[in-house]
C-alpha positions in Angstrom: -3.8 -40.3 -52.3 -6.8 -37.9 -52.3 -7.6 -38.9 -55.9 -7.5 -42.6 -55.1 -9.8 -42.1 -52.1 -12.3 -40.2 -54.1 -12.3 -42.8 -56.8 -13.0 -45.5 -54.2 -15.8 -43.4 -52.7 -17.5 -42.9 -56.1 -17.5 -46.7 -56.7 -18.6 -47.8 -53.3 -21.2 -45.1 -52.5 -24.4 -44.2 -54.2 -24.8 -40.7 -55.6 -27.2 -39.6 -52.8 -24.8 -40.8 -50.2 -22.0 -38.8 -51.8 -24.3 -35.8 -51.8 -25.0 -36.2 -48.1 -21.3 -36.6 -47.4 -20.4 -33.4 -49.1 -23.2 -31.5 -47.5 -21.9 -32.6 -44.1 -18.4 -31.4 -45.2 -19.8 -27.9 -46.0 -20.4 -28.3 -49.7 -23.1 -26.3 -51.5 -23.6 -28.3 -54.7 -26.8 -30.0 -56.0 -27.3 -33.7 -55.6 -26.5 -35.9 -58.5 -29.2 -37.9 -60.2 -29.2 -41.5 -59.0 -29.2 -42.7 -62.6 -26.2 -40.6 -63.7 -22.7 -41.7 -62.7 -20.7 -39.1 -60.8 -17.4 -37.9 -62.1 -14.4 -36.5 -60.3 -14.8 -33.2 -62.0 -18.2 -32.6 -60.3 -16.6 -32.4 -56.8 -14.2 -29.9 -55.2 -11.0 -31.2 -53.7 -10.4 -30.5 -50.0 -7.8 -27.7 -50.7 -10.5 -25.9 -52.9 -13.1 -26.2 -50.1 -10.7 -24.7 -47.5 -10.0 -21.7 -49.8 -13.7 -20.8 -49.7 -13.6 -20.3 -45.9 -12.8 -16.9 -44.3 -9.0 -16.4 -44.1 -7.0 -14.8 -41.2 -7.2 -11.1 -41.5 -10.5 -11.1 -43.4 -13.6 -9.4 -42.0 -15.5 -11.6 -39.5 -19.0 -12.6 -40.5 -21.9 -10.6 -39.0 -23.8 -13.7 -37.9 -22.6 -16.7 -35.8 -20.5 -19.2 -37.7 -22.3 -22.3 -36.3 -25.1 -20.9 -34.3 -23.2 -21.1 -31.0 -20.1 -19.1 -31.5 -20.9 -15.4 -31.1 -19.0 -12.5 -32.6 -16.4 -11.2 -30.1 -14.9 -8.3 -32.0 -15.6 -4.7 -30.8 -18.2 -2.5 -32.5 -18.0 1.2 -33.6 -19.9 2.5 -30.6 -17.8 0.8 -27.9 -15.5 3.2 -26.0 -17.3 6.3 -27.0 -18.5 8.8 -24.4 -21.7 10.8 -24.4 -20.4 13.1 -21.7 -17.6 14.8 -23.6 -14.5 16.1 -22.0 -14.3 17.2 -18.3 -13.2 15.8 -15.0 -13.6 12.2 -16.3 -15.8 10.3 -18.7 -17.4 6.9 -18.3 -17.3 4.7 -21.4 -20.4 3.3 -23.0 -23.6 4.1 -24.8 -25.9 5.4 -22.1 -28.9 3.4 -23.3 -31.4 2.4 -20.6 -31.4 0.2 -18.7 -27.6 0.0 -18.9 -26.2 3.5 -18.5 -22.7 2.3 -19.2 -21.3 -0.7 -21.0 -18.4 -2.9 -19.8 -15.0 -2.2 -21.3 -14.4 -4.1 -24.5 -18.1 -5.2 -24.8 -20.8 -3.9 -27.1 -24.0 -2.2 -25.8 -26.1 -4.1 -23.4 -23.6 -7.0 -23.0 -22.2 -8.3 -19.7 -18.7 -9.7 -20.3 -15.3 -9.8 -18.6 -12.0 -11.4 -19.5 -10.9 -13.3 -16.4 -12.6 -10.8 -14.1 -16.0 -9.4 -13.0 -17.7 -6.9 -15.3 -15.7 -3.7 -15.3 -17.0 -0.3 -16.4 -14.0 1.7 -17.4 -13.2 5.4 -16.9 -11.8 7.7 -19.5 -10.1 10.8 -18.4 -8.8 14.3 -19.2 -6.3 16.2 -17.0 -4.1 15.3 -14.1 -6.9 15.2 -11.4 -9.2 13.2 -13.6 -6.5 10.6 -14.4 -5.8 10.2 -10.7 -9.5 9.8 -9.8 -10.1 7.4 -12.7 -7.0 5.5 -11.8 -8.3 5.0 -8.2 -11.7 4.0 -9.5 -10.3 1.4 -11.9 -8.0 0.1 -9.2 -11.1 -0.6 -7.0 -13.5 -1.7 -9.7 -11.2 -3.3 -12.2 -8.3 -4.9 -10.4 -5.7 -6.6 -12.6 -6.5 -10.4 -12.6 -2.8 -11.1 -13.2 -1.6 -9.2 -10.0 -0.3 -11.5 -7.3 -0.6 -9.9 -3.8 2.6 -10.0 -1.8 5.2 -7.9 0.0 7.7 -6.1 -2.2 10.8 -4.1 -1.1 9.6 -0.8 -2.6 6.5 -0.9 -0.3 8.5 -1.0 2.9 11.4 1.5 2.7 10.2 3.9 5.4 12.1 4.1 8.8 9.4 6.0 10.7 6.4 4.9 8.6 4.8 1.5 8.7 4.2 -0.7 5.7 0.5 -1.5 4.8 1.3 -5.2 4.3 2.6 -7.5 7.1 5.6 -9.7 6.5 7.4 -12.1 8.8 10.6 -10.4 9.8 13.0 -9.6 12.6 14.5 -6.1 12.9 17.3 -4.7 15.0 17.1 -0.9 15.2 19.2 1.8 16.8 17.5 5.2 17.4 19.0 8.4 18.7 16.7 11.3 19.7 18.9 14.4 20.4 17.9 17.5 22.3 14.2 16.7 23.1 12.5 19.9 24.3 9.1 20.2 26.1 9.5 16.5 26.4 6.7 16.1 29.0 4.1 17.1 26.4 1.1 14.8 26.5 3.2 12.3 28.4 4.0 10.7 25.0 7.7 10.1 25.8 8.3 11.1 29.5 5.9 11.4 32.4 5.2 14.8 34.0 5.4 15.8 37.6 5.2 13.9 40.0 5.6 10.6 38.2 8.5 11.8 36.1 12.2 11.8 36.7 13.5 12.6 40.2 15.6 15.7 40.5 17.6 17.4 43.3 15.5 19.4 45.8 17.0 22.7 44.8 16.0 22.1 41.2 12.4 20.9 41.9 10.3 22.3 39.1 13.2 22.9 36.8 13.2 19.4 35.4 9.8 20.0 33.9 11.4 22.6 31.6 15.0 21.4 31.2 16.4 22.7 28.0 16.8 19.2 26.6 17.2 15.5 27.1 18.6 12.9 24.8 17.5 9.3 24.6 19.3 6.5 22.7 17.5 3.2 22.1 18.3 -0.3 20.8 15.2 -2.4 20.0 14.5 -5.9 18.8 11.3 -6.0 16.8 9.5 -9.2 15.7 6.6 -9.4 13.1 5.0 -12.8 12.4 2.6 -12.7 9.5 0.2 -15.3 8.0 -1.3 -14.0 4.8 -2.9 -10.6 5.4 -2.6 -10.6 9.2 0.5 -10.0 11.3 1.4 -10.0 15.1 3.9 -7.3 16.3 6.2 -7.3 19.3 8.9 -4.8 20.2 11.0 -4.3 23.3 13.6 -1.4 23.5 16.6 -0.9 25.7 17.0 2.8 26.4 19.6 5.2 27.7 18.5 8.7 28.8 20.7 11.7 29.4 19.2 14.8 31.0 21.2 18.0 30.4 20.8 19.2 34.0 21.1 15.8 35.6 18.8 13.8 37.9 19.0 13.2 41.7 20.8 9.9 41.0 22.9 11.0 38.1 22.6 12.4 34.6 20.1 9.8 33.5 19.4 6.1 33.4 19.3 3.0 31.4 17.1 -0.1 31.2 14.1 -1.5 29.4 11.7 1.0 27.8 8.0 0.6 27.2 7.2 -2.7 25.5 4.8 -2.8 22.4 2.5 -5.5 21.2 0.2 -5.1 18.2 -1.7 -6.4 15.2 -1.5 -5.4 11.6 -3.8 -6.5 8.7 -4.3 -5.7 5.0 -7.9 -5.1 4.1 -7.4 -4.1 0.4 -4.6 -5.1 -1.9 -4.1 -4.2 -5.5 -1.2 -3.2 -7.7 -2.0 0.5 -7.4 -3.3 0.8 -3.8 -2.9 -1.0 -0.5 -4.9 -0.3 2.6 -4.2 -1.8 6.0 -5.1 -1.4 9.6 -2.8 -1.3 12.7 -3.3 -1.5 16.4 -0.4 -1.0 18.8 -0.5 -1.2 22.6 2.4 0.2 24.7 2.8 -1.2 28.1 4.5 0.8 30.9 7.5 -1.4 31.5 10.1 1.4 31.4 11.4 3.1 34.6 9.6 6.5 34.4 11.7 8.1 37.2 14.7 7.9 34.8 12.8 9.0 31.7 12.7 5.5 30.2 8.9 5.3 30.2 5.8 7.5 30.4 4.1 5.7 33.3 0.9 4.9 31.4 -0.7 2.4 29.0 -1.4 3.8 25.5 -2.6 2.7 22.1 -1.9 3.8 18.6 -4.7 2.9 16.1 -5.2 3.8 12.5 -4.9 3.2 8.8 -1.8 2.2 6.7 -1.8 3.1 3.0 0.5 2.3 0.2 0.2 4.0 -3.3 2.1 3.0 -6.4 3.1 6.2 -8.2 5.4 4.7 -10.8 7.4 1.5 -11.4 10.2 2.9 -9.3 8.3 5.3 -7.0 6.0 4.4 -4.1 4.3 6.3 -1.3 3.8 5.0 2.2 1.3 6.8 4.5 0.1 6.3 8.1 -2.9 8.0 9.7 -3.1 7.0 13.3 -4.5 8.2 16.7 -2.5 7.9 19.9 -4.7 7.4 23.0 -3.3 7.4 26.6 -4.9 5.6 29.5 -4.1 7.0 32.9 -1.0 9.2 33.5 -0.7 12.5 35.2 -3.9 14.7 34.9 -3.3 17.7 32.8 -0.4 16.2 30.9 -1.7 13.0 29.3 -3.7 13.7 26.1 -4.6 12.3 22.7 -3.0 13.3 19.4 -3.2 12.6 15.7 -0.1 11.3 14.0 0.6 11.5 10.3 3.6 9.9 8.7 4.6 9.8 5.0 7.5 8.2 3.2 8.2 8.8 -0.6 10.3 5.9 -1.8 12.3 5.9 -5.1 14.6 3.2 -6.5 17.8 4.9 -7.7 20.0 1.9 -8.7 20.2 -1.8 -8.7 23.1 -4.2 -9.0 20.5 -6.7 -10.3 16.7 -7.0 -9.7 17.3 -8.7 -6.4 19.7 -6.0 -5.0 18.0 -2.6 -5.3 19.0 0.6 -3.6 16.3 3.1 -2.5 16.3 6.7 -1.3 13.3 8.1 0.6 12.1 11.4 2.0 10.1 11.0 5.2 7.7 13.3 7.1 6.3 12.9 10.6 3.6 15.2 12.0 2.1 15.2 15.6 -1.1 17.2 16.1 -2.1 17.6 19.8 -5.8 17.3 20.6 -5.7 17.4 24.4 -3.2 17.2 27.2 -0.5 19.6 28.3 3.2 20.4 28.9 5.5 22.7 30.8 7.0 25.1 28.3 10.7 26.1 28.6 9.9 29.8 28.4 8.0 29.6 31.8 11.3 29.3 33.6 12.1 32.9 32.8 9.1 34.3 34.7 8.5 31.5 37.2 11.3 29.1 37.8 9.1 26.9 40.1 6.2 26.6 37.7 4.7 23.2 37.8 1.3 23.6 36.2 1.2 22.5 32.6 0.2 24.6 29.6 -2.5 23.0 27.4 -1.3 21.4 24.2 -4.2 21.8 21.7 -3.3 24.1 18.9 0.4 23.0 18.8 2.0 20.5 16.6 5.5 19.0 15.9 6.8 18.5 12.4 9.8 16.5 11.3 11.4 15.8 7.9 14.5 14.0 6.6 16.1 11.7 4.1 16.9 8.0 4.2 18.6 5.2 2.2 18.0 1.5 2.2 19.7 -1.4 0.3 18.2 -4.8 -0.1 20.3 -8.0 -0.5 17.6 -10.1 -2.0 14.2 -9.9 -0.4 15.5 -11.6 2.7 17.9 -9.0 4.1 18.1 -5.2 4.1 19.9 -2.4 6.0 19.6 1.3 5.9 20.0 4.7 7.7 17.7 7.7 8.0 17.5 11.1 9.8 14.8 13.5 10.6 15.0 17.1 11.7 12.5 19.3 13.5 10.8 21.9 11.3 9.4 24.0 14.3 11.8 23.5 17.2 10.4 26.7 18.9 7.3 24.6 19.9 9.4 21.7 21.1 10.2 18.4 19.5 10.8 14.7 20.1 14.4 15.5 19.2 15.6 18.3 16.9 17.7 15.6 15.4 16.6 11.9 15.1 18.7 9.2 13.6 17.9 5.5 12.8 19.9 2.6 11.7 18.0 -0.6 10.7 18.9 -4.2 10.0 16.1 -6.5 9.0 15.8 -10.2 8.1 12.6 -11.8 6.6 11.7 -15.4 6.8 
């Protein structure tokens, strides 16, 4: 077929027209004289023309192929570092005015593949890799990452997730043997707003050896994108070791919580959020079900991906009371950490996680009535200042997900310094959550 077409072309077109046609097709042969007939042997067939073009795997030409398509392969100087080894090296040539060159680009170029220009970070050593990883997370986010809630981000029982998600949670909490429980009026109000005790024990209730509180709460979180609204109302049962004037304790509604949560930075490696909780004094403070004041907890929520199956949740918040008994109510810094690890999965939608969780409470103001005061002064009512003290709790947990919609789990925390007091030398939590 090709031979027939060429024969027709040689008969119908003039030699100069044939020359122009082959020049347009990329030929590099001299034009034929108009008075000399052209033969088929003077022209290359199409398969011979194609063989003269660069083949796959050959070295790309150093100049543009058609004047518009630029060379895109890397050059020898790309990815080198003038800084040598050390804490971390930035890639590039260091030629003014561009001190560094974008990753995958040659000197002086501004390019990015599906993202804004990214200047990479080479690294040596553990600390350098961590710092460069954080830098590249902020400056070079993965364009293929799709923000969203994932089970491994939200395993903690005492630690909040950095990303809001629409869900409902039923939680059972048992705080056993709380000591110095009037500290800072965080859990129970101090004298005279606190629990009522028999007249012959007036003063003793401030330093009762312990009190236990059991709670069942219904928590609702409604999220739209990166913003969520929080609501929680507990039903509590208190049990004082030495009893109250109207019995050993009481039961009823505890302090209600309303709040807001938002994610302000979201990447595959790092999530940063912000949370504000407001606690309203709806609990009966004379039975130890509330603290008799309005308070807020404000702070940052962080999520850090350590590996594909390991994740760290972290909360850094400040608790601020408004009102309360003078000398007792006072601010404190709260730090919570949860290290989550996937240990097994029935399938990718049914994973099982274990976690180790830490809670630290660092008192900045306020006071309490220490138990040891009862030895020297059984009627002591004046509080001892809290600054300089702290509570520390640590414990394990396990959570199983049945698809991303439902999960259940159990966790425990134990006091690391019970001699200073605690919100319970043993704390247990059982969760059931449903997301929609």
